C-alpha positions in Angstrom: 60.7 98.2 91.8 61.7 101.7 92.2 65.4 102.5 93.3 64.4 105.3 95.8 64.7 103.0 98.5 68.3 102.7 98.1 68.8 106.5 98.9 67.1 106.1 102.2 68.8 105.5 105.6 69.5 101.6 106.2 69.3 99.9 109.6 70.9 97.3 110.9 68.1 94.8 112.6 68.3 92.0 115.0 66.5 88.5 114.2 64.0 88.0 117.0 62.2 84.9 116.0 61.9 82.4 113.1 59.2 80.1 112.5 57.4 78.3 109.4 53.8 79.8 109.0 53.2 76.8 106.4 55.7 74.2 104.9 56.7 76.6 102.2 56.5 79.9 104.1 59.1 80.9 106.9 58.3 84.1 108.9 61.3 86.0 110.3 60.7 88.6 112.9 63.0 91.6 112.8 63.7 94.4 115.7 66.1 96.1 117.8 67.2 99.4 118.6 67.5 100.8 115.0 64.1 99.9 114.2 63.2 103.1 116.2 61.9 105.8 113.6 60.7 103.5 111.2 57.7 104.8 109.9 54.5 103.5 110.9 51.8 101.8 108.9 54.0 100.0 106.4 52.6 96.7 106.2 52.6 95.7 102.6 55.5 98.0 102.0 58.7 96.5 100.8 62.3 96.6 102.4 65.5 95.6 100.7 67.6 92.9 102.3 71.2 94.0 102.3 74.0 91.3 101.9 77.6 92.6 101.7 79.8 91.6 98.7 83.2 92.7 99.9 85.0 96.3 99.9 84.0 98.8 97.4 81.1 96.8 96.1 77.5 97.5 96.4 75.7 95.3 98.6 73.4 92.6 96.9 69.6 93.7 97.5 66.7 91.5 97.8 63.3 92.8 98.2 60.6 91.6 100.6 57.2 92.7 101.9 56.5 93.6 105.4 53.7 91.5 106.5 53.1 92.5 110.1 54.4 95.6 112.0 54.2 96.0 115.8 55.9 99.1 117.9 59.3 97.4 117.8 59.1 94.3 115.1 58.4 93.9 111.6 57.6 90.2 110.3 59.0 89.2 106.8 57.7 85.9 105.2 60.0 84.0 102.8 58.8 81.6 100.4 60.9 78.3 100.8 62.3 77.0 97.4 64.1 73.9 96.7 67.0 76.0 95.2 66.9 79.1 97.4 68.8 82.3 96.6 70.8 84.2 99.0 68.0 85.8 101.0 66.2 82.4 101.1 69.5 80.8 102.5 69.8 83.5 104.9 66.4 83.1 106.0 66.7 79.2 106.5 69.8 79.5 109.0 68.5 82.9 110.8 68.6 82.5 114.4 67.7 85.1 117.5 70.6 87.4 117.9 72.0 87.4 114.2 71.9 90.7 112.4 71.1 92.0 109.1 71.0 95.5 107.2 67.8 96.5 105.6 67.0 99.5 103.3 63.6 101.2 103.0 60.7 101.0 103.4 59.5 101.5 99.7 56.0 102.1 98.6 53.1 100.3 99.9 51.2 98.3 97.1 47.4 98.6 98.0 44.5 98.2 95.7 42.2 101.0 94.7 39.7 101.1 97.4 37.2 102.9 94.8 36.2 99.6 93.1 32.6 98.4 93.2 34.1 95.0 94.0 37.7 93.4 94.5 39.7 91.0 92.7 43.2 89.8 93.9 45.4 87.3 91.9 48.9 86.1 93.1 51.0 83.4 94.2 53.1 82.7 97.3 55.5 85.6 96.8 52.6 88.0 96.9 50.5 86.1 99.3 52.0 88.7 102.3 50.8 91.8 100.3 47.6 90.1 99.4 46.8 89.2 103.1 47.3 93.0 104.3 45.2 94.2 101.5 42.5 91.9 102.4 42.5 92.9 106.0 42.2 96.7 105.2 39.3 96.2 103.0 35.8 97.4 104.6 33.6 95.0 106.0 31.0 95.4 103.2 33.5 94.5 100.6 32.9 91.7 98.1 34.9 89.8 95.5 37.4 87.0 95.1 41.1 86.2 95.9 42.7 83.7 93.9 46.0 82.5 95.4 48.3 79.8 93.9 50.1 77.5 96.5 52.3 74.4 95.9 50.5 72.3 98.3 47.2 71.9 100.4 49.3 72.5 103.5 50.2 76.0 102.4 46.6 77.4 102.9 46.7 80.1 105.5 43.8 81.8 107.7 43.3 85.1 106.2 41.4 88.0 107.8 39.0 89.4 105.3 35.3 90.6 105.0 32.9 87.9 104.7 31.7 88.4 101.2 35.4 88.0 99.8 35.7 84.6 98.5 39.4 83.1 99.0 40.2 80.5 96.2 43.4 78.5 97.2 44.6 76.9 93.9 47.1 74.0 94.3 49.8 73.9 91.5 52.5 71.1 92.2 54.0 71.6 89.1 56.7 74.0 89.6 57.7 74.2 85.9 54.3 75.8 84.9 54.0 78.5 87.4 50.7 80.6 87.1 48.9 78.2 84.9 46.3 77.1 87.6 45.9 80.7 88.6 45.2 81.5 85.0 42.6 78.6 84.5 40.9 79.7 87.7 40.4 83.3 86.6 38.7 82.1 83.4 36.1 80.5 85.4 35.3 83.0 88.1 31.9 84.8 88.2 32.1 88.3 86.9 30.4 90.5 89.6 28.5 93.5 88.3 30.0 96.8 88.4 33.5 98.0 88.1 36.3 96.0 89.7 39.5 97.2 91.4 42.1 94.7 90.5 45.3 93.6 92.2 47.8 91.0 90.7 51.5 90.0 91.5 53.0 86.9 90.3 55.6 85.3 88.0 56.5 87.4 84.9 55.1 85.4 82.3 51.7 84.9 84.2 51.8 88.8 84.7 51.8 89.4 81.0 48.8 87.2 80.7 47.0 89.0 83.3 47.9 92.2 82.0 46.5 91.6 78.8 43.4 90.0 80.1 42.5 93.0 82.1 43.4 95.6 79.2 41.8 93.5 76.4 39.5 90.5 77.4 38.2 91.9 80.5 39.1 95.6 80.3 39.7 97.3 83.8 40.6 101.1 83.9 44.3 101.7 84.7 43.5 103.6 87.8 41.7 100.5 89.1 44.4 98.2 88.5 47.6 97.2 89.8 49.5 94.1 87.9 53.2 93.5 88.5 55.5 90.6 88.2 57.5 89.7 91.6 59.8 87.1 89.9 60.6 85.5 86.5 61.4 81.8 86.3 65.0 81.1 85.6 66.2 84.5 86.8 67.6 86.0 89.9 66.2 89.3 91.2 68.6 91.4 89.4 68.3 89.7 86.1 64.4 90.0 86.6 64.5 93.7 87.3 66.1 94.3 84.0 63.7 92.3 81.9 60.7 93.8 84.1 62.0 97.4 83.4 62.3 96.9 79.8 58.9 95.1 79.5 57.3 97.9 81.3 58.5 100.6 79.2 57.7 98.8 75.9 54.1 97.7 77.0 53.3 101.1 78.5 54.3 102.9 75.5 52.2 100.6 73.2 49.1 101.1 75.6 49.7 104.8 76.2 49.8 104.2 79.9 52.3 105.2 82.7 54.6 102.1 83.8 53.6 100.3 87.0 56.2 98.7 89.1 
């Protein structure tokens, strides 16, 4: 994701509440006096959680999507892993009154509204952004949202138009992220017209999706957003390096602008 967010003012926010949305998704609500002046309408934008690493060191930054925004609060959803990183560990022990510094917001990641129909593909890490996108679609929108989750109990009630079909794909094999997502995509009925496509997932899955929508089922670049939110075996800093290298090489090969 762009580094421009690091240039914006950081704010120290207070934990207001914490609750499990599903067994593998924990929602932390942040607010406090320093949220005043935060831009409006930032649901699906991202913020950086900043973790102090000591004197004369840049803070450790971890990226998360704003799921909900109210006048004086924002909700951040955390995927609960068996081996959580710094942000996950922080979220698991977060209690009302604790404080954390954030940077941002960064850019919102919204689907192109000009599609004849809409297709979303993602996993639990992109579920907050997909949820926001679905809620912003016009009432006559049609299409599919395929979301890979680790258990049946991780389904969520999502607000979306009646002709948007939600496909919950359960993948209990954590060593093969995205496999069920890709298999489901192959079996989806292709609706007539030009789709707008929004995909965010694990890095290897993203590369398969990118190839699919460039070559197998070509979708115009302006009608597709395809990004990786994480890479198996790497932390966010390592993933960011691999992702940027891949974007530059892939974009040069395809003659397209890089998307992050």
